[in-house]
C-alpha positions as MATLAB code, in Angstrom:
seq = 'MKVIGLTGSIGMGKSTAAKQFRRSHIPVFDADAEVHKLQRKGGAAVPAIAAAFPDTVRDGVVDRNRLRAALTATPAGWKTLEQIIHPRVRAARRAFLARCRRQGRSIAVLDIPLLLENAPNPDVDIVLVVSTSAANQRARLRRRRKMSEGEIAGILARQMPDAEKRRRADRIVDTGLSRRYAQGKILRLIQELRT';
ca = [
       0.000    0.000    0.000;
       1.280    3.461   -0.910;
       0.757    6.077    1.787;
       0.547    9.732    0.779;
       1.340   12.330    3.421;
      -0.802   15.335    2.481;
       0.390   18.540    4.062;
       0.666   22.280    3.607;
       0.355   25.394    5.699;
      -3.004   26.785    6.775;
      -5.037   28.198    3.885;
      -3.092   26.360    1.185;
      -5.902   24.033    0.048;
      -5.391   20.800    1.983;
      -9.117   20.286    2.567;
      -9.893   20.639   -1.130;
      -7.126   18.177   -1.997;
      -8.394   15.691    0.619;
     -11.901   15.913   -0.886;
     -10.486   14.994   -4.294;
      -8.860   11.867   -2.833;
     -12.141   10.907   -1.135;
     -14.067   11.435   -4.399;
     -11.585    8.996   -5.947;
     -12.527    6.430   -3.258;
      -9.214    6.706   -1.432;
      -9.434    6.655    2.384;
      -8.167    9.795    4.118;
      -7.082   10.101    7.744;
      -7.784   13.679    8.892;
      -5.473   14.576   11.782;
      -7.396   17.794   12.550;
     -10.678   15.877   12.785;
      -8.994   13.402   15.132;
      -7.854   16.267   17.395;
     -11.432   17.611   17.491;
     -12.665   14.118   18.380;
     -10.149   13.902   21.229;
     -11.344   17.253   22.599;
     -15.115   16.773   22.358;
     -17.390   15.410   25.095;
     -16.065   12.015   26.136;
     -12.857   12.572   24.156;
      -9.800   10.689   25.367;
      -7.711   13.873   25.776;
     -10.265   15.910   27.748;
      -9.186   14.848   31.286;
      -5.483   15.460   30.594;
      -6.194   18.863   29.003;
      -8.406   19.823   31.952;
      -5.593   18.931   34.356;
      -2.887   20.753   32.381;
      -4.962   23.809   31.427;
      -7.480   24.593   34.176;
     -10.614   26.483   33.104;
     -10.353   25.365   29.454;
     -12.887   22.528   29.764;
     -16.601   23.276   30.099;
     -19.231   20.544   30.481;
     -16.743   17.867   29.465;
     -15.710   19.638   26.239;
     -12.486   21.515   25.543;
     -13.339   25.157   24.896;
     -10.951   25.791   22.016;
     -11.144   29.582   22.427;
     -10.152   29.335   26.090;
      -7.389   26.867   25.243;
      -6.083   29.178   22.514;
      -6.116   32.080   24.994;
      -4.216   29.985   27.572;
      -1.603   29.059   24.959;
      -1.279   32.668   23.811;
      -0.671   33.723   27.428;
       1.809   30.888   28.032;
       3.369   29.695   24.740;
       5.384   27.028   26.594;
       2.049   25.267   27.047;
       2.162   24.149   23.398;
       4.719   21.497   24.341;
       2.436   20.164   27.068;
      -0.544   20.092   24.717;
       1.496   18.265   22.060;
       2.520   15.641   24.638;
      -1.174   15.061   25.348;
      -2.465   15.096   21.768;
       0.284   13.693   19.526;
       0.546   10.154   20.981;
      -3.235    9.734   20.716;
      -3.300   11.009   17.121;
      -0.391    8.687   16.220;
      -2.290    5.718   17.681;
      -5.406    6.623   15.663;
      -3.275    7.021   12.523;
      -1.694    3.572   13.016;
      -5.157    2.033   13.508;
      -6.371    3.741   10.297;
      -3.434    2.375    8.282;
      -3.912   -1.115    9.733;
      -7.596   -0.993    8.684;
      -6.637    0.116    5.171;
      -4.150   -2.759    4.867;
      -6.743   -5.296    6.081;
      -9.171   -3.935    3.484;
      -6.579   -4.413    0.738;
      -6.352   -0.721   -0.154;
      -3.634    0.206   -2.647;
      -3.476    3.887   -1.579;
      -4.217    5.733    1.660;
      -3.824    9.405    2.543;
      -2.704   10.921    5.834;
      -3.898   14.548    5.954;
      -1.521   15.969    8.569;
      -0.996   19.758    8.706;
       2.248   19.505   10.721;
       3.641   16.414    8.986;
       7.001   18.038    8.232;
       7.201   20.044   11.456;
       7.093   16.874   13.523;
       9.589   14.021   13.553;
      10.198   12.198   10.271;
       7.222   10.020    9.441;
       8.011    6.393    8.565;
       4.352    5.781    7.626;
       4.582    7.978    4.501;
       5.868    6.933    1.078;
       5.153   10.240   -0.695;
       5.018   13.741    0.789;
       2.472   15.806   -1.151;
       2.570   19.519   -0.361;
      -0.249   21.841   -1.403;
       0.891   25.405   -1.861;
      -0.098   28.827   -3.161;
       1.321   32.346   -2.967;
       1.521   34.070    0.422;
      -0.897   36.759   -0.809;
      -3.447   34.149   -1.890;
      -3.020   32.258    1.392;
      -3.658   35.369    3.495;
      -6.649   36.374    1.367;
      -8.183   32.912    1.847;
      -7.681   33.078    5.616;
      -9.208   36.552    5.870;
     -12.152   35.611    3.632;
     -12.962   32.040    4.711;
     -11.876   31.984    8.328;
     -12.346   35.676    9.128;
      -8.867   35.788   10.662;
      -7.028   38.984   11.519;
      -3.464   39.631   10.361;
      -2.292   39.076   13.953;
      -3.977   35.666   14.139;
      -2.552   34.694   10.754;
       0.965   35.754   11.779;
       0.706   33.785   15.044;
      -0.273   30.566   13.288;
       2.297   30.937   10.509;
       5.042   31.544   13.095;
       4.458   27.999   14.427;
       4.499   26.400   10.971;
       7.429   25.581    8.729;
       7.794   28.169    5.943;
       6.093   27.162    2.708;
       9.377   27.324    0.772;
      10.899   24.710    3.109;
       7.846   22.456    2.797;
       8.098   22.687   -0.976;
      11.798   21.816   -0.770;
      11.037   18.666    1.261;
       8.087   17.562   -0.880;
       8.101   14.600   -3.231;
       5.193   16.226   -5.092;
       3.762   19.752   -5.061;
       0.278   20.833   -6.097;
      -0.119   24.564   -6.743;
      -3.641   25.369   -5.581;
      -3.450   29.003   -6.645;
      -3.779   28.467  -10.390;
      -7.290   26.980  -10.343;
      -9.245   24.285   -8.554;
      -9.454   22.341  -11.819;
      -5.666   22.437  -12.259;
      -5.086   21.185   -8.681;
      -7.661   18.409   -9.064;
      -6.031   17.324  -12.322;
      -2.617   17.063  -10.658;
      -4.077   14.912   -7.886;
      -5.928   12.668  -10.345;
      -2.709   12.143  -12.340;
      -0.864   11.166   -9.148;
      -3.633    8.685   -8.246;
      -3.534    7.176  -11.737;
       0.248    6.873  -11.556;
       0.099    5.091   -8.184;
      -2.656    2.737   -9.335;
      -0.790    1.561  -12.455;
];
C-alpha cells in the first residue's frame, strides 16, 4: 500500500485536496478531525487537558477559544498540549493504516498539517505539499476563516515556511492556479500510483 502524506500550511488548500482523494474512493485520515474528536465530550484527551490547562474545559468539552487564549498567554504550554495530543493522534493514525491494509487498499492518505514540522514520518511513502502564494493564502484566511493579520501571523510563526515544505516535498500541487488544475494534478498522481 502506498501512503501519501498530504500537508501544507493553513489556507493552502489541503481540505480541497483531501476531498479529491475521497471522491476517488481513497481513504483519508484527517489529523485535525482526530484532534477535534479527542477534545469533544467524552474525548480521550479531555481529562489530561483539563488537568494541564485549568478552566479550558466546560461541560466535558475543551473550549478551544479558552485553550487558545491559555496558549497565547503561556506559549510554553504548546509542548504540554502536544505531549497530550500527539501520541493519541499517532495511535489513531496507526489504527487507520492497519484498517486500510486489512481492506486491501492500494493507496491511503494521511492529511496531517504539521507532517514536516514533527519528527520524520516512517508511515509515509510520498510527501504531497499543497501550496499557493503568500498573498493568496492570506486572502483565503481573511475571507474564509475571518482571521485577523495578527492571528494569521501567530499561526504561521508555528508552521514551517512554505518554501521549506516545498523543498522537502516529493510532489507539489499549486492550488493558486485553479481548482481544476489542482484536481487534475491529484488525479494524475492517483492514476500513476494505481498503475
